[in-house]
N, CA, C and O of each residue as an XYZ file, in Angstrom:
788
protein
N     -45.297    -24.995     -1.376
C     -44.044    -24.329     -1.042
C     -44.211    -23.490      0.201
O     -45.326    -23.111      0.558
N     -43.128    -23.204      0.851
C     -43.182    -22.408      2.067
C     -43.453    -20.956      1.735
O     -42.946    -20.439      0.740
N     -44.256    -20.288      2.565
C     -44.548    -18.884      2.348
C     -43.546    -17.985      3.056
O     -42.561    -18.449      3.630
N     -43.821    -16.698      3.002
C     -42.968    -15.708      3.655
C     -42.936    -15.970      5.159
O     -43.967    -16.242      5.775
N     -41.747    -15.886      5.737
C     -41.551    -16.147      7.156
C     -41.131    -14.836      7.836
O     -39.977    -14.420      7.741
N     -42.080    -14.197      8.519
C     -41.784    -12.887      9.106
C     -40.721    -12.973     10.203
O     -39.982    -12.013     10.423
N     -40.641    -14.111     10.889
C     -39.623    -14.240     11.937
C     -38.227    -14.256     11.325
O     -37.306    -13.637     11.857
N     -38.072    -14.962     10.210
C     -36.780    -14.959      9.522
C     -36.449    -13.556      9.017
O     -35.294    -13.132      9.069
N     -37.460    -12.837      8.528
C     -37.231    -11.483      8.012
C     -36.777    -10.547      9.130
O     -35.832     -9.777      8.956
N     -37.451    -10.617     10.272
C     -37.047     -9.790     11.419
C     -35.626    -10.147     11.846
O     -34.820     -9.262     12.134
N     -35.322    -11.432     11.887
C     -33.988    -11.848     12.322
C     -32.915    -11.490     11.287
O     -31.768    -11.234     11.655
N     -33.274    -11.471     10.003
C     -32.318    -11.020      8.985
C     -32.013     -9.538      9.181
O     -30.856     -9.127      9.090
N     -33.035     -8.737      9.446
C     -32.832     -7.315      9.750
C     -31.993     -7.165     11.014
O     -31.103     -6.318     11.087
N     -32.287     -7.996     12.004
C     -31.550     -7.979     13.269
C     -30.089     -8.376     13.052
O     -29.185     -7.763     13.619
N     -29.866     -9.397     12.235
C     -28.521     -9.883     11.924
C     -27.644     -8.745     11.406
O     -26.527     -8.547     11.884
N     -28.156     -7.997     10.424
C     -27.334     -6.949      9.820
C     -27.166     -5.744     10.745
O     -26.147     -5.056     10.681
N     -28.156     -5.481     11.604
C     -27.994     -4.404     12.584
C     -26.908     -4.770     13.591
O     -26.046     -3.950     13.908
N     -26.950     -5.994     14.089
C     -25.948     -6.450     15.062
C     -24.561     -6.417     14.447
O     -23.612     -5.936     15.065
N     -24.444     -6.931     13.223
C     -23.150     -6.919     12.531
C     -22.641     -5.499     12.333
O     -21.434     -5.256     12.325
N     -23.565     -4.569     12.175
C     -23.193     -3.169     11.960
C     -22.936     -2.400     13.241
O     -22.834     -1.173     13.208
N     -22.829     -3.082     14.358
C     -22.547     -2.414     15.625
C     -23.791     -2.093     16.416
O     -23.723     -1.366     17.407
N     -24.940     -2.627     15.994
C     -26.189     -2.408     16.733
C     -27.175     -1.518     16.026
O     -28.354     -1.512     16.379
N     -26.731     -0.760     15.034
C     -27.619      0.143     14.290
C     -27.240      0.117     12.820
O     -26.067     -0.011     12.467
N     -28.259      0.243     11.962
C     -27.999      0.203     10.518
C     -29.044      1.025      9.771
O     -30.175      1.185     10.230
N     -28.650      1.533      8.633
C     -29.568      2.227      7.732
C     -30.515      1.199      7.116
O     -30.079      0.126      6.700
N     -31.807      1.521      7.056
C     -32.806      0.574      6.558
C     -32.555      0.179      5.101
O     -32.637     -0.998      4.751
N     -32.251      1.161      4.259
C     -32.027      0.845      2.848
C     -30.804     -0.052      2.687
O     -30.808     -0.971      1.869
N     -29.772      0.211      3.455
C     -28.574     -0.627      3.401
C     -28.912     -2.065      3.801
O     -28.500     -3.010      3.129
N     -29.657     -2.230      4.889
C     -30.041     -3.567      5.342
C     -30.864     -4.286      4.277
O     -30.652     -5.473      4.029
N     -31.788     -3.585      3.655
C     -32.631     -4.203      2.628
C     -31.831     -4.612      1.398
O     -32.144     -5.612      0.753
N     -30.805     -3.842      1.077
C     -29.940     -4.226     -0.055
C     -29.086     -5.444      0.315
O     -28.877     -6.323     -0.522
N     -28.595     -5.507      1.545
C     -27.821     -6.667      1.988
C     -28.697     -7.919      2.016
O     -28.224     -9.018      1.727
N     -29.960     -7.750      2.359
C     -30.898     -8.877      2.352
C     -31.160     -9.339      0.926
O     -31.188    -10.543      0.670
N     -31.351     -8.410     -0.008
C     -31.521     -8.794     -1.415
C     -30.300     -9.576     -1.911
O     -30.438    -10.620     -2.548
N     -29.120     -9.065     -1.615
C     -27.896     -9.758     -2.037
C     -27.806    -11.156     -1.411
O     -27.374    -12.103     -2.069
N     -28.207    -11.282     -0.158
C     -28.192    -12.581      0.520
C     -29.172    -13.549     -0.138
O     -28.841    -14.712     -0.372
N     -30.379    -13.064     -0.436
C     -31.357    -13.896     -1.131
C     -30.847    -14.304     -2.506
O     -31.020    -15.450     -2.922
N     -30.221    -13.367     -3.209
C     -29.683    -13.655     -4.553
C     -28.605    -14.739     -4.471
O     -28.596    -15.687     -5.257
N     -27.705    -14.582     -3.514
C     -26.618    -15.541     -3.349
C     -27.163    -16.926     -2.988
O     -26.776    -17.931     -3.583
N     -28.062    -16.963     -2.010
C     -28.586    -18.244     -1.536
C     -29.394    -18.944     -2.617
O     -29.283    -20.159     -2.781
N     -30.190    -18.210     -3.341
C     -30.999    -18.759     -4.423
C     -30.118    -19.403     -5.486
O     -30.404    -20.501     -5.965
N     -29.045    -18.710     -5.847
C     -28.156    -19.203     -6.908
C     -27.314    -20.403     -6.462
O     -26.883    -21.204     -7.291
N     -27.085    -20.524     -5.166
C     -26.271    -21.640     -4.670
C     -27.111    -22.848     -4.243
O     -26.704    -23.996     -4.426
N     -28.287    -22.574     -3.673
C     -29.062    -23.647     -3.051
C     -30.474    -23.825     -3.613
O     -31.202    -24.720     -3.182
N     -30.861    -22.991     -4.560
C     -32.153    -23.176     -5.211
C     -33.349    -22.668     -4.441
O     -34.485    -23.007     -4.775
N     -33.121    -21.859     -3.411
C     -34.234    -21.222     -2.697
C     -33.764    -19.905     -2.101
O     -32.604    -19.778     -1.711
N     -34.666    -18.913     -2.028
C     -34.319    -17.683     -1.317
C     -34.359    -17.930      0.190
O     -34.940    -18.914      0.646
N     -33.753    -17.053      0.944
C     -33.757    -17.189      2.409
C     -35.129    -16.835      2.973
O     -35.677    -17.570      3.795
N     -35.681    -15.705      2.530
C     -36.910    -15.188      3.127
C     -38.173    -15.512      2.359
O     -39.268    -15.455      2.917
N     -38.040    -15.846      1.099
C     -39.201    -16.117      0.256
C     -40.173    -14.946      0.248
O     -41.390    -15.135      0.263
N     -39.634    -13.754      0.224
C     -40.434    -12.534      0.176
C     -40.791    -12.213     -1.267
O     -40.242    -12.808     -2.194
N     -41.698    -11.284     -1.455
C     -42.029    -10.768     -2.783
C     -41.140     -9.560     -3.046
O     -41.122     -8.610     -2.262
N     -40.407     -9.601     -4.148
C     -39.498     -8.506     -4.489
C     -40.116     -7.560     -5.500
O     -40.809     -7.973     -6.429
N     -39.843     -6.269     -5.293
C     -40.247     -5.245     -6.245
C     -39.026     -4.450     -6.694
O     -38.105     -4.203     -5.916
N     -39.039     -4.057     -7.963
C     -38.031     -3.133     -8.482
C     -38.529     -1.716     -8.221
O     -39.590     -1.321     -8.706
N     -37.757     -0.960     -7.456
C     -38.044      0.446     -7.182
C     -36.870      1.275     -7.693
O     -35.856      0.721     -8.117
N     -37.000      2.585     -7.656
C     -35.929      3.445     -8.162
C     -34.595      3.160     -7.496
O     -33.552      3.240     -8.146
N     -34.607      2.826     -6.206
C     -33.360      2.572     -5.492
C     -32.929      1.110     -5.563
O     -32.001      0.704     -4.864
N     -33.596      0.315     -6.402
C     -33.185     -1.072     -6.582
C     -34.203     -2.070     -6.076
O     -35.331     -1.698     -5.753
N     -33.815     -3.348     -6.002
C     -34.718     -4.401     -5.534
C     -35.041     -4.257     -4.050
O     -34.172     -3.924     -3.243
N     -36.293     -4.509     -3.703
C     -36.715     -4.425     -2.303
C     -37.621     -5.604     -1.967
O     -38.581     -5.886     -2.683
N     -37.307     -6.284     -0.877
C     -38.174     -7.342     -0.339
C     -39.335     -6.655      0.378
O     -39.156     -6.059      1.441
N     -40.514     -6.744     -0.208
C     -41.649     -5.909      0.184
C     -42.089     -6.082      1.634
O     -42.211     -5.097      2.363
N     -42.327     -7.316      2.060
C     -42.796     -7.547      3.435
C     -41.712     -7.245      4.458
O     -41.997     -6.783      5.563
N     -40.467     -7.510      4.079
C     -39.346     -7.207      4.971
C     -39.207     -5.694      5.143
O     -38.872     -5.216      6.226
N     -39.464     -4.952      4.081
C     -39.447     -3.484      4.152
C     -40.507     -2.990      5.145
O     -40.249     -2.078      5.931
N     -41.694     -3.596      5.105
C     -42.747     -3.226      6.065
C     -42.290     -3.476      7.497
O     -42.571     -2.682      8.394
N     -41.584     -4.582      7.704
C     -41.068     -4.880      9.044
C     -39.986     -3.888      9.454
O     -39.946     -3.452     10.605
N     -39.110     -3.529      8.523
C     -38.047     -2.565      8.830
C     -38.624     -1.203      9.189
O     -38.101     -0.499     10.053
N     -39.714     -0.841      8.510
C     -40.310      0.487      8.710
C     -41.424      0.493      9.747
O     -41.943      1.551     10.103
N     -41.792     -0.706     10.238
C     -42.852     -0.827     11.240
C     -44.159     -0.195     10.744
O     -44.769      0.618     11.438
N     -44.576     -0.582      9.534
C     -45.742      0.032      8.900
C     -47.049     -0.510      9.474
O     -47.068     -1.462     10.255
N     -48.134      0.130      9.059
C     -49.471     -0.294      9.481
C     -49.938     -1.564      8.767
O     -50.997     -2.101      9.092
N     -49.154     -2.047      7.797
C     -49.506     -3.285      7.092
C     -49.232     -4.529      7.942
O     -49.702     -5.619      7.616
N     -48.477     -4.368      9.023
C     -48.123     -5.508      9.863
C     -49.314     -5.957     10.699
O     -50.116     -5.138     11.146
N     -49.419     -7.272     10.906
C     -50.425     -7.782     11.834
C     -49.944     -7.488     13.259
O     -48.782     -7.139     13.468
N     -50.832     -7.629     14.218
C     -50.434     -7.371     15.608
C     -49.364     -8.370     16.050
O     -48.469     -8.019     16.818
N     -49.452     -9.606     15.572
C     -48.461    -10.625     15.898
C     -47.089    -10.265     15.315
O     -46.066    -10.377     15.991
N     -47.088     -9.836     14.062
C     -45.835     -9.432     13.416
C     -45.227     -8.221     14.124
O     -44.021     -8.163     14.364
N     -46.080     -7.269     14.450
C     -45.605     -6.039     15.101
C     -45.001     -6.333     16.470
O     -43.958     -5.786     16.827
N     -45.657     -7.194     17.226
C     -45.156     -7.543     18.560
C     -43.793     -8.226     18.465
O     -42.871     -7.902     19.213
N     -43.680     -9.165     17.547
C     -42.408     -9.876     17.372
C     -41.330     -8.918     16.906
O     -40.212     -8.918     17.422
N     -41.675     -8.114     15.938
C     -40.724     -7.137     15.385
C     -40.229     -6.170     16.456
O     -39.030     -5.911     16.549
N     -41.137     -5.637     17.259
C     -40.771     -4.644     18.259
C     -39.959     -5.214     19.414
O     -39.322     -4.468     20.158
N     -39.980     -6.522     19.563
C     -39.121     -7.158     20.567
C     -37.649     -7.107     20.140
O     -36.748     -7.075     20.979
N     -37.423     -7.099     18.824
C     -36.052     -7.170     18.305
C     -35.537     -5.878     17.685
O     -34.330     -5.634     17.686
N     -36.431     -5.049     17.155
C     -36.001     -3.876     16.393
C     -36.702     -2.611     16.878
O     -37.835     -2.646     17.356
N     -35.996     -1.502     16.741
C     -36.593     -0.195     17.070
C     -36.037      0.845     16.110
O     -34.827      0.942     15.907
N     -36.944      1.621     15.522
C     -36.511      2.698     14.634
C     -35.989      3.862     15.466
O     -36.642      4.312     16.407
N     -34.801      4.344     15.104
C     -34.216      5.483     15.813
C     -34.419      6.780     15.035
O     -34.547      7.853     15.626
N     -34.447      6.676     13.718
C     -34.755      7.815     12.850
C     -35.626      7.282     11.719
O     -35.967      6.099     11.699
N     -35.984      8.146     10.785
C     -36.750      7.718      9.614
C     -35.934      6.727      8.780
O     -36.503      5.903      8.064
N     -34.610      6.805      8.871
C     -33.736      6.020      8.004
C     -33.032      4.848      8.696
O     -32.571      3.930      8.018
N     -32.941      4.861     10.016
C     -32.153      3.860     10.737
C     -32.989      3.094     11.750
O     -34.028      3.566     12.214
N     -32.512      1.905     12.080
C     -33.102      1.139     13.179
C     -31.978      0.469     13.972
O     -30.856      0.316     13.489
N     -32.313      0.075     15.207
C     -31.341     -0.597     16.067
C     -31.838     -1.991     16.420
O     -33.029     -2.290     16.329
N     -30.894     -2.837     16.827
C     -31.208     -4.145     17.389
C     -31.458     -3.980     18.875
O     -30.678     -3.334     19.575
N     -32.561     -4.570     19.365
C     -32.891     -4.502     20.790
C     -32.619     -5.813     21.520
O     -32.502     -5.828     22.745
N     -32.517     -6.909     20.778
C     -32.335     -8.233     21.381
C     -31.356     -9.044     20.552
O     -31.165     -8.787     19.363
N     -30.744    -10.014     21.188
C     -29.769    -10.837     20.481
C     -30.450    -11.655     19.383
O     -31.661    -11.874     19.409
N     -29.664    -12.090     18.444
C     -30.158    -12.813     17.280
C     -30.718    -14.176     17.681
O     -30.101    -14.917     18.447
N     -31.897    -14.492     17.149
C     -32.435    -15.844     17.261
C     -32.011    -16.586     15.993
O     -32.749    -16.618     15.008
N     -30.838    -17.170     16.025
C     -30.285    -17.795     14.823
C     -30.955    -19.123     14.480
O     -30.719    -19.681     13.408
N     -31.788    -19.626     15.385
C     -32.415    -20.923     15.149
C     -33.511    -20.876     14.091
O     -33.985    -21.923     13.650
N     -33.925    -19.667     13.674
C     -34.908    -19.580     12.586
C     -34.241    -19.840     11.234
O     -34.924    -20.065     10.236
N     -32.905    -19.809     11.203
C     -32.162    -19.944      9.958
C     -31.540    -21.327      9.809
O     -31.274    -22.016     10.794
N     -31.317    -21.716      8.567
C     -30.484    -22.877      8.285
C     -29.026    -22.421      8.327
O     -28.741    -21.224      8.324
N     -28.118    -23.377      8.364
C     -26.697    -23.012      8.352
C     -26.331    -22.320      7.040
O     -25.481    -21.430      7.028
N     -26.966    -22.720      5.934
C     -26.666    -22.073      4.648
C     -27.216    -20.642      4.597
O     -26.620    -19.775      3.958
N     -28.352    -20.389      5.266
C     -28.875    -19.017      5.373
C     -27.839    -18.114      6.039
O     -27.497    -17.048      5.527
N     -27.350    -18.568      7.193
C     -26.385    -17.778      7.963
C     -25.084    -17.587      7.195
O     -24.484    -16.512      7.225
N     -24.658    -18.635      6.511
C     -23.430    -18.549      5.717
C     -23.573    -17.516      4.604
O     -22.656    -16.730      4.365
N     -24.723    -17.515      3.922
C     -24.948    -16.552      2.836
C     -24.964    -15.123      3.368
O     -24.349    -14.238      2.773
N     -25.658    -14.886      4.478
C     -25.726    -13.534      5.036
C     -24.358    -13.058      5.507
O     -24.001    -11.895      5.318
N     -23.599    -13.953      6.118
C     -22.250    -13.583      6.567
C     -21.351    -13.259      5.380
O     -20.589    -12.293      5.415
N     -21.443    -14.072      4.331
C     -20.645    -13.832      3.125
C     -20.964    -12.463      2.526
O     -20.062    -11.715      2.149
N     -22.251    -12.147      2.445
C     -22.663    -10.843      1.896
C     -22.186     -9.717      2.802
O     -21.703     -8.693      2.320
N     -22.318     -9.901      4.113
C     -21.847     -8.858      5.031
C     -20.351     -8.610      4.837
O     -19.916     -7.462      4.751
N     -19.577     -9.672      4.770
C     -18.126     -9.544      4.621
C     -17.749     -8.843      3.327
O     -16.774     -8.093      3.284
N     -18.513     -9.084      2.278
C     -18.164     -8.566      0.953
C     -18.706     -7.160      0.680
O     -18.074     -6.375     -0.026
N     -19.875     -6.846      1.240
C     -20.569     -5.626      0.827
C     -20.847     -4.611      1.941
O     -21.214     -3.475      1.642
N     -20.685     -4.982      3.203
C     -21.127     -4.103      4.299
C     -20.335     -2.807      4.400
O     -20.807     -1.848      5.010
N     -19.145     -2.756      3.818
C     -18.357     -1.522      3.878
C     -18.913     -0.436      2.950
O     -18.493      0.719      3.030
N     -19.848     -0.796      2.078
C     -20.413      0.149      1.114
C     -21.612      0.881      1.712
O     -22.320      0.337      2.560
N     -21.833      2.105      1.272
C     -22.982      2.889      1.735
C     -24.266      2.378      1.098
O     -24.232      1.628      0.122
N     -25.390      2.789      1.654
C     -26.679      2.398      1.087
C     -26.824      2.877     -0.356
O     -27.448      2.204     -1.177
N     -26.243      4.046     -0.665
C     -26.378      4.585     -2.020
C     -25.489      3.840     -3.013
O     -25.861      3.666     -4.174
N     -24.325      3.404     -2.563
C     -23.460      2.592     -3.419
C     -24.096      1.224     -3.660
O     -24.038      0.703     -4.773
N     -24.697      0.646     -2.634
C     -25.395     -0.631     -2.792
C     -26.575     -0.495     -3.752
O     -26.842     -1.393     -4.550
N     -27.274      0.625     -3.670
C     -28.366      0.891     -4.600
C     -27.845      0.968     -6.032
O     -28.428      0.397     -6.954
N     -26.751      1.677     -6.196
C     -26.124      1.796     -7.520
C     -25.714      0.426     -8.068
O     -25.940      0.128     -9.241
N     -25.116     -0.396     -7.218
C     -24.701     -1.741     -7.619
C     -25.914     -2.580     -8.013
O     -25.854     -3.348     -8.972
N     -27.004     -2.436     -7.281
C     -28.192     -3.257     -7.561
C     -28.748     -2.999     -8.957
O     -29.446     -3.842     -9.520
N     -28.435     -1.834     -9.510
C     -28.921     -1.485    -10.847
C     -28.161     -2.207    -11.952
O     -28.518     -2.095    -13.125
N     -27.120     -2.946    -11.588
C     -26.331     -3.688    -12.577
C     -26.944     -5.039    -12.923
O     -26.565     -5.653    -13.920
N     -27.890     -5.508    -12.106
C     -28.328     -6.889    -12.209
C     -29.645     -7.034    -12.976
O     -30.519     -6.171    -12.888
N     -29.781     -8.139    -13.734
C     -30.910     -8.312    -14.658
C     -32.287     -8.217    -14.021
O     -33.222     -7.709    -14.639
N     -32.422     -8.709    -12.771
C     -33.740     -8.698    -12.140
C     -34.270     -7.281    -11.933
O     -35.483     -7.073    -11.910
N     -33.366     -6.298    -11.783
C     -33.793     -4.894    -11.703
C     -33.720     -4.222    -13.071
O     -34.600     -3.437    -13.427
N     -32.682     -4.525    -13.830
C     -32.397     -3.854    -15.101
C     -33.574     -3.935    -16.067
O     -33.819     -2.989    -16.815
N     -34.305     -5.045    -16.065
C     -35.402     -5.218    -17.013
C     -36.528     -4.202    -16.793
O     -37.362     -3.996    -17.674
N     -36.549     -3.565    -15.612
C     -37.588     -2.581    -15.308
C     -37.086     -1.139    -15.360
O     -37.854     -0.204    -15.131
N     -35.801     -0.960    -15.660
C     -35.198      0.372    -15.598
C     -35.931      1.388    -16.465
O     -36.233      2.487    -16.000
N     -36.219      1.044    -17.706
C     -36.864      2.011    -18.611
C     -38.269      2.355    -18.125
O     -38.710      3.496    -18.263
N     -38.979      1.371    -17.556
C     -40.323      1.624    -17.028
C     -40.269      2.554    -15.816
O     -41.097      3.453    -15.672
N     -39.286      2.324    -14.953
C     -39.128      3.196    -13.782
C     -38.753      4.606    -14.204
O     -39.254      5.581    -13.644
N     -37.866      4.716    -15.196
C     -37.451      6.033    -15.684
C     -38.599      6.782    -16.349
O     -38.670      8.008    -16.273
N     -39.499      6.047    -16.999
C     -40.639      6.692    -17.664
C     -41.766      7.013    -16.690
O     -42.753      7.658    -17.045
N     -41.596      6.542    -15.438
C     -42.548      6.822    -14.354
C     -43.948      6.280    -14.653
O     -44.943      6.857    -14.214
N     -44.027      5.168    -15.402
C     -45.328      4.544    -15.629
C     -45.857      3.919    -14.337
O     -47.065      3.764    -14.154
N     -44.939      3.570    -13.455
C     -45.284      3.091    -12.112
C     -44.053      3.282    -11.237
O     -42.939      3.423    -11.742
N     -44.258      3.285     -9.927
C     -43.119      3.474     -9.022
C     -42.512      2.145     -8.581
O     -41.461      2.126     -7.941
N     -43.181      1.012     -8.925
C     -42.643     -0.284     -8.556
C     -43.183     -1.360     -9.488
O     -44.289     -1.257    -10.018
N     -42.365     -2.401     -9.674
C     -42.737     -3.521    -10.534
C     -42.336     -4.816     -9.841
O     -41.228     -4.936     -9.320
N     -43.248     -5.780     -9.841
C     -42.950     -7.050     -9.193
C     -41.873     -7.792     -9.977
O     -41.926     -7.888    -11.203
N     -40.906     -8.309     -9.247
C     -39.766     -8.990     -9.852
C     -39.996    -10.499     -9.890
O     -40.867    -11.036     -9.206
N     -39.186    -11.161    -10.713
C     -39.286    -12.598    -10.911
C     -38.004    -13.253    -10.398
O     -36.907    -12.909    -10.839
N     -38.146    -14.197     -9.467
C     -36.968    -14.873     -8.924
C     -36.136    -15.567    -10.000
O     -34.924    -15.710     -9.841
N     -36.759    -15.996    -11.080
C     -35.994    -16.640    -12.144
C     -34.908    -15.721    -12.688
O     -33.850    -16.186    -13.112
N     -35.169    -14.420    -12.677
C     -34.184    -13.453    -13.187
C     -32.951    -13.347    -12.293
O     -31.902    -12.880    -12.737
N     -33.071    -13.781    -11.026
C     -31.924    -13.746    -10.116
C     -30.827    -14.712    -10.565
O     -29.668    -14.582    -10.171
N     -31.212    -15.679    -11.393
C     -30.237    -16.648    -11.886
C     -29.430    -16.107    -13.075
O     -28.421    -16.696    -13.463
N     -29.874    -14.996    -13.643
C     -29.196    -14.429    -14.801
C     -27.904    -13.733    -14.375
O     -27.813    -13.183    -13.278
N     -26.914    -13.767    -15.257
C     -25.643    -13.083    -15.021
C     -25.626    -11.734    -15.720
O     -26.459    -11.454    -16.583
N     -24.671    -10.909    -15.338
C     -24.469     -9.623    -15.986
C     -22.988     -9.449    -16.281
O     -22.136     -9.971    -15.562
N     -22.691     -8.719    -17.331
C     -21.294     -8.416    -17.651
C     -20.712     -7.386    -16.687
O     -19.497     -7.199    -16.632
N     -21.589     -6.714    -15.922
C     -21.163     -5.643    -15.007
C     -21.221     -6.066    -13.549
O     -21.415     -5.226    -12.669
N     -21.057     -7.347    -13.282
C     -21.122     -7.874    -11.919
C     -20.102     -7.175    -11.025
O     -18.936     -7.041    -11.397
N     -20.537     -6.731     -9.850
C     -19.656     -6.023     -8.926
C     -18.543     -6.951     -8.446
O     -18.799     -7.957     -7.784
N     -17.306     -6.597     -8.789
C     -16.125     -7.383     -8.388
C     -16.217     -8.864     -8.761
O     -15.609     -9.719     -8.116
N     -16.995     -9.155     -9.825
C     -17.144    -10.536    -10.292
C     -17.582    -11.461     -9.152
O     -17.094    -12.584     -9.027
N     -18.504    -10.972     -8.330
C     -18.912    -11.718     -7.134
C     -19.808    -12.913     -7.473
O     -19.599    -14.015     -6.966
N     -20.800    -12.688     -8.327
C     -21.733    -13.755     -8.699
C     -21.194    -14.483     -9.928
O     -21.725    -14.348    -11.031
N     -20.135    -15.251     -9.717
C     -19.425    -15.878    -10.832
C     -19.668    -17.383    -10.888
O     -18.752    -18.158    -11.162
N     -20.911    -17.789    -10.626
C     -21.248    -19.207    -10.632
C     -21.117    -19.786    -12.042
O     -21.312    -19.086    -13.035
N     -20.788    -21.056    -12.108
C     -20.713    -21.712    -13.404
C     -22.128    -21.935    -13.930
O     -23.093    -21.964    -13.167
N     -22.230    -22.088    -15.226
C     -23.538    -22.346    -15.843
C     -24.134    -23.653    -15.317
O     -25.343    -23.758    -15.116
N     -23.272    -24.641    -15.099
C     -23.731    -25.934    -14.597
C     -24.333    -25.814    -13.202
O     -25.404    -26.363    -12.941
N     -23.654    -25.101    -12.301
C     -24.172    -24.974    -10.930
C     -25.446    -24.135    -10.898
O     -26.354    -24.415    -10.116
N     -25.516    -23.110    -11.741
C     -26.728    -22.291    -11.813
C     -27.909    -23.109    -12.321
O     -29.019    -23.002    -11.799
N     -27.664    -23.919    -13.333
C     -28.747    -24.753    -13.876
C     -29.255    -25.743    -12.841
O     -30.457    -25.996    -12.762
N     -28.350    -26.308    -12.045
C     -28.756    -27.237    -10.984
C     -29.600    -26.526     -9.927
O     -30.634    -27.040     -9.501
N     -29.153    -25.347     -9.507
C     -29.900    -24.581     -8.503
C     -31.257    -24.158     -9.034
O     -32.254    -24.200     -8.314
N     -31.294    -23.751    -10.297
C     -32.561    -23.326    -10.900
C     -33.527    -24.504    -11.006
O     -34.734    -24.343    -10.827
N     -32.994    -25.679    -11.294
C     -33.826    -26.877    -11.368
C     -34.444    -27.180    -10.004
O     -35.627    -27.509     -9.916
N     -33.647    -27.070     -8.943
C     -34.162    -27.271     -7.578
C     -35.252    -26.252     -7.279
O     -36.306    -26.591     -6.741
N     -34.987    -25.021     -7.629
C     -35.944    -23.924     -7.416
C     -37.279    -24.220     -8.095
O     -38.338    -24.086     -7.482
N     -37.221    -24.620     -9.354
C     -38.439    -24.883    -10.113
C     -39.169    -26.124     -9.589
O     -40.398    -26.143     -9.522
N     -38.422    -27.138     -9.226
C     -39.030    -28.363     -8.710
C     -39.751    -28.139     -7.387
O     -40.741    -28.805     -7.088
N     -39.248    -27.201     -6.605
C     -39.853    -26.931     -5.300
C     -41.007    -25.937     -5.371
O     -41.578    -25.568     -4.345
N     -41.343    -25.510     -6.568
C     -42.541    -24.695     -6.753
C     -42.449    -23.285     -6.248
O     -43.423    -22.756     -5.713
N     -41.281    -22.650     -6.406
C     -41.138    -21.285     -5.908
C     -41.746    -20.243     -6.838
O     -41.633    -19.046     -6.574
N     -42.388    -20.673     -7.918
C     -42.958    -19.700     -8.867
C     -44.434    -19.463     -8.610
O     -45.227    -19.361     -9.546
N     -44.795    -19.377     -7.358
C     -46.203    -19.337     -6.997
C     -46.965    -18.140     -7.513
O     -48.082    -18.318     -7.999
N     -46.446    -16.950     -7.441
C     -47.215    -15.792     -7.915
C     -46.320    -14.757     -8.557
O     -46.698    -13.593     -8.691
N     -45.123    -15.185     -8.957
C     -44.177    -14.215     -9.488
C     -44.448    -13.953    -10.956
O     -45.005    -14.794    -11.661
N     -44.050    -12.786    -11.401
C     -44.308    -12.337    -12.779
C     -43.776    -13.340    -13.779
O     -43.900    -13.134    -14.986
């Protein structure tokens, strides 16, 4: 199976910054990316970024993409150079787009999913998006552990992204059971369960 693609992750961060007028809050961008991955996975049987997700107090976070957004020391020199060509942190919480989007790293369905999520959720604040993320099964299963402070993060399972909730925000993820089963079958056949919980 394909591994994490740092160029796609940088361009996803860039996509949401550009859509936001050139600058965006990091937590907001990471929540929009989670929603995009959730949407794409449920429709097409694969995530966009194939990142490792963790449940944190503020909701699901794509771990390697977070490192790119924050420009951490975990990045390789190659990743850092590519990232710094497109993104620049303006504050501890925000970053800006420095270069136009390289949309060729994405499939048409990737771009469609990100645009759909932007249209539906971008008007919400990072804190509202965090609150919404707590409604979904992939995060909810870790809520009691996070509240008990046994750990500050727990690795999530992509299979849980296929689960529905009765508290879905505006009934957005309203896929039929048949379409979800088909997407999940594609996901499993393509071996996306490489190291997930």
